[in-house]
C-alpha positions as CSV (number, residue, x, y, z in Angstrom):
1,X,22.6,9.0,6.9
2,X,20.1,8.7,9.8
3,X,17.7,6.5,11.7
4,X,14.1,7.8,11.9
5,X,11.6,7.2,14.6
6,X,7.9,8.0,14.8
7,X,6.3,7.8,18.2
8,X,2.5,7.9,18.7
9,X,2.0,10.3,15.8
10,X,-1.4,11.9,15.4
11,X,-2.6,14.2,12.7
12,X,-6.1,15.8,12.7
13,X,-7.6,18.4,10.4
14,X,-10.3,20.9,11.2
15,X,-13.6,19.9,9.7
16,X,-16.1,22.5,8.4
17,X,-19.5,22.4,10.2
18,X,-21.3,22.2,6.8
19,X,-19.2,19.1,6.0
20,X,-20.0,17.6,9.3
21,X,-23.7,18.2,8.9
22,X,-23.6,16.7,5.4
23,X,-21.8,13.6,6.7
24,X,-24.3,13.1,9.6
25,X,-27.3,13.6,7.3
26,X,-26.0,10.9,5.0
27,X,-25.6,8.5,8.0
28,X,-29.1,9.2,9.2
29,X,-30.5,8.7,5.7
30,X,-28.8,5.2,5.6
31,X,-30.4,4.3,9.0
32,X,-33.8,5.4,7.8
33,X,-33.5,3.2,4.7
34,X,-32.6,0.3,6.9
35,X,-35.7,1.0,9.0
36,X,-37.9,0.5,5.9
37,X,-36.7,-3.1,5.5
38,X,-36.4,-4.0,9.2
39,X,-39.4,-5.8,10.8
40,X,-37.6,-6.8,14.0
41,X,-38.9,-4.5,16.8
42,X,-35.7,-4.5,18.7
43,X,-33.7,-3.6,15.6
44,X,-36.2,-0.8,14.8
45,X,-35.9,0.6,18.4
46,X,-32.1,0.5,18.2
47,X,-32.1,2.3,14.8
48,X,-34.5,5.0,16.0
49,X,-32.4,5.6,19.1
50,X,-29.3,5.9,16.9
51,X,-31.0,8.5,14.7
52,X,-32.0,10.6,17.7
53,X,-28.4,10.4,19.0
54,X,-27.0,11.7,15.7
55,X,-29.5,14.5,15.5
56,X,-28.6,15.5,19.0
57,X,-24.9,15.4,18.0
58,X,-25.6,17.6,15.0
59,X,-27.3,20.2,17.2
60,X,-24.9,20.3,20.1
61,X,-21.5,20.0,18.4
62,X,-19.2,23.0,18.9
63,X,-17.3,24.3,15.8
64,X,-13.9,24.1,17.4
65,X,-14.4,20.4,18.2
66,X,-15.0,19.5,14.6
67,X,-11.9,17.6,13.7
68,X,-11.2,14.5,11.6
69,X,-8.2,12.1,12.2
70,X,-6.0,11.4,9.2
71,X,-3.1,9.7,11.1
72,X,-3.6,7.8,14.4
73,X,-1.2,5.9,16.6
74,X,1.5,5.9,14.0
75,X,4.6,4.1,15.4
76,X,7.5,3.2,13.2
77,X,11.3,2.6,13.4
78,X,13.4,3.2,10.2
79,X,17.0,2.0,10.4
80,X,20.0,3.9,9.1
81,X,20.5,3.3,5.3
82,X,17.2,1.5,5.0
83,X,14.9,1.9,2.0
84,X,11.4,2.1,3.4
85,X,8.3,2.3,1.2
86,X,4.9,3.6,2.4
87,X,2.2,2.0,0.2
88,X,-1.6,2.2,0.4
89,X,-4.8,3.6,-1.3
90,X,-5.4,7.3,-1.8
91,X,-6.4,9.1,1.4
92,X,-4.5,6.7,3.8
93,X,-2.0,9.4,4.9
94,X,1.2,8.3,3.1
95,X,2.1,11.8,1.8
96,X,0.9,13.4,5.1
97,X,3.4,11.3,7.1
98,X,6.2,12.2,4.6
99,X,5.3,15.9,4.8
100,X,5.3,15.8,8.7
101,X,8.7,14.1,8.5
102,X,10.0,16.9,6.2
103,X,8.5,19.6,8.4
104,X,6.0,20.8,5.8
105,X,3.0,19.7,8.0
106,X,2.7,20.1,11.7
107,X,1.9,17.1,13.8
108,X,-1.1,17.2,16.2
109,X,0.6,14.9,18.7
110,X,3.5,12.6,19.1
111,X,7.2,12.8,18.4
112,X,9.5,12.5,15.4
113,X,13.2,11.8,15.7
114,X,15.9,12.0,13.0
115,X,19.2,10.6,14.1
116,X,18.2,10.8,17.7
117,X,17.1,14.5,17.6
118,X,13.5,15.4,18.2
119,X,12.5,17.5,15.2
120,X,8.9,18.4,16.0
121,X,9.6,22.2,16.2
122,X,12.6,22.2,13.9
123,X,12.4,24.1,10.6
124,X,12.5,22.0,7.4
125,X,15.8,23.5,6.3
126,X,17.4,22.3,9.6
127,X,16.3,18.7,9.4
128,X,19.0,17.6,6.9
129,X,16.6,15.9,4.6
130,X,16.0,16.2,0.8
131,X,12.5,16.0,-0.6
132,X,11.7,14.9,-4.2
133,X,8.2,15.9,-5.1
134,X,5.6,14.3,-7.3
135,X,5.8,17.3,-9.7
136,X,9.4,17.9,-10.8
137,X,9.2,21.6,-9.6
138,X,12.0,22.7,-11.9
139,X,12.7,26.3,-12.8
140,X,11.9,26.5,-16.6
141,X,14.2,29.5,-17.2
142,X,17.3,28.0,-15.6
143,X,19.6,25.4,-17.1
144,X,19.9,21.9,-15.7
145,X,23.1,22.9,-14.0
146,X,21.5,25.9,-12.3
147,X,18.4,23.9,-11.3
148,X,20.6,21.3,-9.6
149,X,22.9,23.9,-8.0
150,X,20.0,26.2,-6.9
151,X,19.9,25.0,-3.3
152,X,23.7,25.2,-2.9
153,X,23.8,28.7,-4.2
154,X,21.2,29.8,-1.6
155,X,23.5,28.4,1.0
156,X,26.3,30.6,-0.5
157,X,28.6,27.6,-1.0
158,X,31.9,28.2,-2.8
159,X,31.6,28.1,-6.6
160,X,34.2,25.3,-7.0
161,X,32.4,23.1,-4.5
162,X,29.1,23.7,-6.2
163,X,30.6,22.7,-9.6
164,X,32.2,19.6,-8.1
165,X,28.9,18.5,-6.4
166,X,26.8,19.2,-9.5
167,X,29.1,17.3,-11.9
168,X,29.3,14.4,-9.4
169,X,25.5,14.1,-9.2
170,X,25.1,14.5,-13.0
171,X,27.6,11.6,-13.5
172,X,25.5,9.4,-11.2
173,X,22.3,10.4,-12.9
174,X,23.7,10.3,-16.5
175,X,22.9,13.9,-17.0
176,X,26.4,15.3,-17.8
177,X,25.7,16.0,-21.4
178,X,22.4,17.8,-20.6
179,X,23.7,20.3,-18.0
180,X,23.6,23.2,-20.5
181,X,19.9,22.5,-21.5
182,X,16.7,23.8,-20.0
183,X,13.9,21.5,-18.6
184,X,11.6,21.8,-21.7
185,X,14.4,20.1,-23.8
186,X,14.4,17.0,-21.6
187,X,12.1,13.9,-21.4
188,X,9.9,13.2,-18.3
189,X,12.4,10.6,-17.0
190,X,15.3,13.1,-17.4
191,X,13.4,15.8,-15.6
192,X,12.7,13.4,-12.7
193,X,16.5,12.7,-12.5
194,X,17.2,16.4,-12.4
195,X,14.8,16.7,-9.4
196,X,16.7,13.8,-7.8
197,X,20.0,15.5,-8.6
198,X,18.9,18.6,-6.8
199,X,18.4,16.4,-3.7
200,X,21.7,14.4,-4.1
201,X,24.0,17.4,-4.2
202,X,22.9,18.3,-0.7
203,X,24.3,15.1,0.8
204,X,21.3,14.8,3.1
205,X,20.8,12.4,6.0
206,X,17.7,11.0,4.3
207,X,15.9,11.2,1.0
208,X,12.1,11.5,0.9
209,X,10.3,10.6,-2.4
210,X,6.6,11.5,-2.8
211,X,5.2,9.4,-5.7
212,X,8.0,10.6,-8.0
213,X,7.0,8.2,-10.9
214,X,3.3,8.8,-11.1
215,X,3.6,11.3,-13.9
216,X,5.5,8.9,-16.2
217,X,4.3,6.3,-18.7
218,X,4.5,2.6,-17.9
219,X,7.8,2.0,-19.8
220,X,9.5,5.0,-18.3
221,X,8.3,4.1,-14.8
222,X,10.0,0.7,-15.1
223,X,13.2,2.3,-16.3
224,X,13.2,4.9,-13.5
225,X,12.5,2.2,-10.9
226,X,15.8,0.6,-11.9
227,X,17.6,3.9,-11.9
228,X,16.3,4.9,-8.4
229,X,17.3,1.5,-7.0
230,X,20.8,1.8,-8.5
231,X,21.2,5.4,-7.3
232,X,20.0,4.9,-3.7
233,X,22.2,1.8,-3.3
234,X,25.2,3.7,-4.6
235,X,24.5,6.7,-2.2
236,X,23.8,4.3,0.7
237,X,21.5,6.8,2.4
238,X,18.2,6.3,4.4
239,X,15.3,6.6,1.9
240,X,11.6,7.0,2.6
241,X,9.4,6.5,-0.5
242,X,5.7,7.0,-0.9
243,X,3.7,5.2,-3.6
244,X,0.2,3.8,-4.3
245,X,1.8,1.3,-6.8
246,X,2.5,-2.0,-5.1
247,X,4.9,-3.1,-7.9
248,X,7.1,-0.1,-7.0
249,X,6.8,-1.1,-3.3
250,X,7.8,-4.7,-3.9
251,X,10.7,-4.0,-6.3
252,X,12.3,-1.1,-4.4
253,X,11.8,-1.6,-0.7
254,X,13.9,-3.2,2.0
255,X,10.9,-2.7,4.2
256,X,7.2,-2.0,3.3
257,X,4.8,-0.2,5.5
258,X,1.2,-0.9,4.3
259,X,-1.3,1.9,5.3
260,X,-5.0,2.1,5.2
261,X,-7.6,4.9,5.5
262,X,-9.1,5.4,9.0
263,X,-12.6,4.1,8.9
264,X,-15.1,3.0,11.7
265,X,-13.7,-0.5,11.4
266,X,-10.0,0.6,11.0
267,X,-8.4,2.1,14.2
268,X,-4.9,2.7,13.0
269,X,-3.2,3.5,9.6
270,X,-0.4,0.9,9.8
271,X,-1.7,-2.5,8.8
272,X,1.6,-4.3,8.4
273,X,5.3,-3.7,8.4
274,X,7.8,-6.1,6.9
275,X,10.1,-7.2,4.1
276,X,8.3,-7.4,0.7
277,X,8.2,-11.2,0.5
278,X,7.1,-11.5,4.1
279,X,4.1,-9.3,3.4
280,X,3.3,-11.2,0.2
281,X,3.5,-14.6,1.7
282,X,2.2,-13.8,5.2
283,X,-0.3,-10.9,5.0
284,X,-1.6,-9.7,8.3
285,X,-5.2,-9.4,7.2
286,X,-7.5,-9.4,4.2
287,X,-6.7,-5.7,3.4
288,X,-3.0,-6.4,3.0
289,X,-3.6,-9.6,1.1
290,X,-5.9,-7.8,-1.3
291,X,-3.7,-4.8,-1.8
292,X,-0.4,-6.6,-2.4
293,X,-0.2,-8.8,-5.4
294,X,-1.3,-8.6,-9.1
295,X,-3.9,-9.9,-10.0
296,X,-5.5,-9.4,-6.7
297,X,-6.0,-12.4,-4.4
298,X,-9.1,-14.5,-4.4
299,X,-11.0,-14.0,-1.1
300,X,-13.6,-16.7,-0.5
301,X,-16.3,-17.0,2.2
302,X,-16.6,-20.5,3.4
303,X,-16.2,-22.9,6.4
304,X,-14.0,-25.6,7.7
305,X,-15.3,-29.2,7.8
306,X,-13.7,-32.4,8.9
307,X,-14.1,-35.7,7.1
308,X,-12.5,-38.9,8.3
309,X,-9.8,-36.9,10.2
310,X,-9.0,-34.7,7.2
311,X,-9.8,-31.0,7.4
312,X,-11.3,-29.3,4.4
313,X,-12.2,-25.7,3.4
314,X,-15.6,-25.5,1.6
315,X,-17.1,-22.6,-0.4
316,X,-20.1,-23.5,-2.4
317,X,-19.1,-26.4,-4.7
318,X,-15.4,-25.7,-4.0
319,X,-13.7,-28.2,-1.7
320,X,-10.0,-28.0,-0.9
321,X,-7.9,-29.8,1.7
322,X,-6.3,-27.7,4.4
323,X,-2.5,-28.2,4.3
324,X,-0.8,-29.8,7.3
325,X,1.1,-26.6,8.3
326,X,-2.2,-24.7,8.4
327,X,-4.1,-27.2,10.5
328,X,-2.8,-26.0,13.9
329,X,-4.1,-22.4,13.3
330,X,-7.4,-23.7,12.0
331,X,-8.0,-26.0,15.0
332,X,-6.9,-23.2,17.4
333,X,-9.4,-20.9,15.7
334,X,-12.2,-23.3,16.5
335,X,-14.9,-21.7,14.3
336,X,-16.4,-23.0,11.1
337,X,-17.0,-19.7,9.2
338,X,-13.8,-18.4,7.7
339,X,-12.3,-16.5,4.8
340,X,-9.8,-18.2,2.5
341,X,-7.3,-16.4,0.3
342,X,-5.8,-18.0,-2.8
343,X,-3.5,-16.0,-5.1
344,X,-4.1,-16.4,-8.8
345,X,-0.5,-17.6,-9.3
346,X,-1.2,-20.5,-7.0
347,X,-3.4,-22.2,-9.6
348,X,-2.0,-24.4,-12.3
349,X,-3.6,-26.1,-15.3
350,X,-4.0,-29.7,-14.4
351,X,-2.7,-30.8,-17.8
352,X,0.8,-29.5,-16.8
353,X,0.7,-30.3,-13.1
354,X,2.5,-33.2,-11.4
355,X,0.9,-32.5,-8.0
356,X,-2.8,-32.9,-8.8
357,X,-4.9,-35.1,-6.5
358,X,-8.7,-35.3,-5.8
359,X,-8.4,-32.9,-2.8
360,X,-6.8,-29.9,-4.5
361,X,-8.4,-29.9,-8.0
362,X,-11.0,-27.4,-9.0
363,X,-13.3,-27.7,-12.0
364,X,-14.5,-24.4,-13.4
365,X,-15.8,-22.7,-16.5
366,X,-13.7,-19.9,-18.1
367,X,-15.7,-16.7,-18.3
368,X,-12.9,-14.3,-19.5
369,X,-9.4,-15.1,-20.8
370,X,-6.6,-12.5,-21.2
371,X,-3.5,-13.8,-22.9
372,X,-0.5,-11.7,-21.7
373,X,2.2,-13.7,-23.5
374,X,4.0,-15.4,-20.7
375,X,0.8,-16.2,-18.8
376,X,-3.0,-16.2,-19.1
377,X,-5.2,-14.3,-16.6
378,X,-8.6,-15.9,-16.5
379,X,-11.8,-15.3,-14.7
380,X,-13.4,-18.6,-13.8
381,X,-16.8,-19.6,-12.5
382,X,-17.0,-22.5,-10.1
383,X,-20.7,-22.7,-9.3
384,X,-21.5,-19.4,-7.7
385,X,-17.9,-18.8,-6.7
386,X,-15.8,-16.5,-9.0
387,X,-12.1,-17.1,-9.2
388,X,-9.1,-15.4,-10.9
389,X,-6.2,-17.6,-12.1
390,X,-2.9,-16.8,-13.6
391,X,-1.7,-19.9,-15.6
392,X,1.0,-20.6,-18.2
393,X,0.2,-19.5,-21.7
394,X,0.7,-23.1,-22.8
395,X,-2.7,-23.7,-21.4
396,X,-5.2,-23.8,-24.2
397,X,-7.9,-22.0,-22.2
398,X,-10.9,-20.8,-24.1
399,X,-13.9,-18.8,-23.0
400,X,-16.9,-20.9,-22.2
401,X,-15.0,-24.1,-21.8
402,X,-14.4,-26.2,-18.7
403,X,-11.0,-26.4,-17.2
404,X,-9.4,-28.3,-14.4
405,X,-7.0,-26.4,-12.1
406,X,-4.7,-27.6,-9.4
407,X,-4.5,-25.3,-6.3
408,X,-1.4,-25.0,-4.3
409,X,-3.0,-25.6,-0.9
410,X,0.3,-24.9,1.0
411,X,0.1,-21.2,0.0
412,X,-3.5,-20.8,1.0
413,X,-4.3,-18.1,3.6
414,X,-7.1,-18.3,6.2
415,X,-8.6,-15.2,7.8
416,X,-11.0,-14.5,10.7
417,X,-14.5,-14.2,9.1
418,X,-15.4,-11.0,11.0
419,X,-12.1,-9.1,11.6
420,X,-10.2,-10.3,8.5
421,X,-7.1,-11.1,10.6
422,X,-4.8,-13.9,9.4
423,X,-5.4,-17.0,11.5
424,X,-1.8,-17.3,12.4
425,X,-2.0,-13.9,14.1
426,X,-5.4,-14.3,15.8
427,X,-5.0,-14.1,19.6
428,X,-7.3,-16.6,21.2
């Protein structure tokens, strides 16, 4: 059991000069394409100057200075016994952070503490952590008992204690009757539990999971999610879990850390840290809002307009009243252009709604309808605005027909048009 602290973590990789040249040539090509369609003299002069700067950079860069940041300004506190999930798209640095914590990757700068000890220069075996990899990494020629006991035997622990620990872990993981078998005789889910058993027997201060369910089919992933949650609650140990699946993040985590790739417009990896429902209902920006939630949130470009003292959001023919609790943020924002976010689950078929009124009803045409049994996912067209709605399967929604939907305006989100920051977080 341990608290974990990341302080100003940086991770950079050396970039090959050929890769750097290829990247710059691509950027210059884009600028030249823009020049062909640009008639404003000032814009042309600026683009030409940018091209010359990049050419100069290509000529003068020294090979030892060619680095690319993967992790930047990573600061995070993980409490003792907390289940924390890193979630984000491929390339955002989730596994890199986990490997730095385990000691499998060196950090370029910053400080990592486990239970108050700085572990930057500490060997992986001395950090008192257990790592469960994406691949099961089992020894095919050993029995399940020997696979689970392998690390303990390397530590030359007494045979009686090894047997006691292995049987205790097997009981937790429901593997007791399989201890005499070899990995090829087990299913994917059972092999994953063996990999977990190898970690459990060590009684570590923290468990690290690197996308452990990505090799399993959908049904098995659901079963293993339940198993992992039961096991980690029973062991009551600090757990750090990496996944790109936001369903795993929402169902498993005490705290979610949403990461994004470093881009010219993205300065830091961490986009938001919070409890699952806090992130779902109060996303920090459009990236978090779009990444968390299935189907993905509807993000609409539009503007605020006031009519007879009532504030509305307009996007093409779409017109929705701004809820009272959102008004202070909208007035403080003070700009017309804005992005609005409406989750598909916040639409309801007007035929089954008791809350419909003229200022929160949308009329649209159903383009595509997917009946999933409990609900229908539909893609709708409201003028030039495309929406996704998740409504009850009682709705007799058919493709090509008009439908009236009621929007839950209390759950609408509004974001800064340029930065994408949630208006209740914009510093003005």
